[in-house]
C-alpha positions in Angstrom: -0.1 -0.1 0.2 1.5 3.6 -1.1 2.6 5.9 1.8 -0.2 8.0 3.3 -3.1 6.1 2.4 -5.9 5.8 4.6 -7.7 2.1 4.0 -11.2 2.2 3.6 -12.3 0.5 7.4 -10.1 3.0 8.8 -12.1 5.8 7.0 -15.2 4.1 8.5 -13.9 3.9 12.0 -12.9 7.4 12.0 -16.0 8.7 10.7 -17.6 6.7 13.4 -15.6 8.2 16.2 -16.3 11.7 14.8 -19.9 11.3 14.8 -19.5 9.7 18.5 -17.9 12.6 19.4 -20.9 15.0 18.3 -23.3 12.4 19.9 -21.3 13.1 23.3 -20.2 9.5 23.5 -16.7 9.5 24.4 -16.2 5.8 25.1 -17.8 4.9 21.5 -15.6 7.2 19.9 -12.5 6.0 21.7 -13.4 2.4 20.8 -14.0 3.5 16.9 -10.3 5.1 17.2 -8.6 2.0 18.7 -9.7 -0.1 15.4 -7.6 2.3 13.1 -4.6 0.2 11.7 -1.2 2.0 12.3 -0.7 2.6 8.7 -3.7 4.4 8.3 -3.2 6.3 11.4 0.1 7.5 9.9 -2.1 8.7 7.1 -4.6 10.1 9.2 -2.1 12.5 11.3 -0.4 13.2 7.8 -3.4 14.7 6.1 -4.4 16.3 9.1 -1.1 17.9 9.7 -1.6 19.2 5.8 -4.5 20.9 7.0 -3.2 22.5 9.9 -5.0 20.6 12.7 -4.4 17.3 14.6 -7.0 14.3 15.7 -7.6 16.3 19.0 -8.6 19.4 17.6 -10.9 17.6 15.1 -12.7 15.6 17.8 -13.3 18.9 19.8 -14.5 20.5 16.8 -17.5 17.6 16.4 -17.8 17.1 19.9 -19.0 21.3 20.0 -20.9 20.8 16.5 -18.5 23.0 15.0 -18.6 25.8 17.3 -15.2 26.2 18.0 
């Protein structure tokens, strides 16, 4: 797999984590994040860094409904 590739299942888990954060379900969000494979993690971090953000900021943004 090429570098910086997010596997489809990892993208699904990330989406589930963001939805759980928006629904104020931190345990569910954490469980979804824990299912992401290491290579996809690196790709997610790389893409978020290119956007000038990180996972914590994205989760916080989801939790506040985009008002942050």
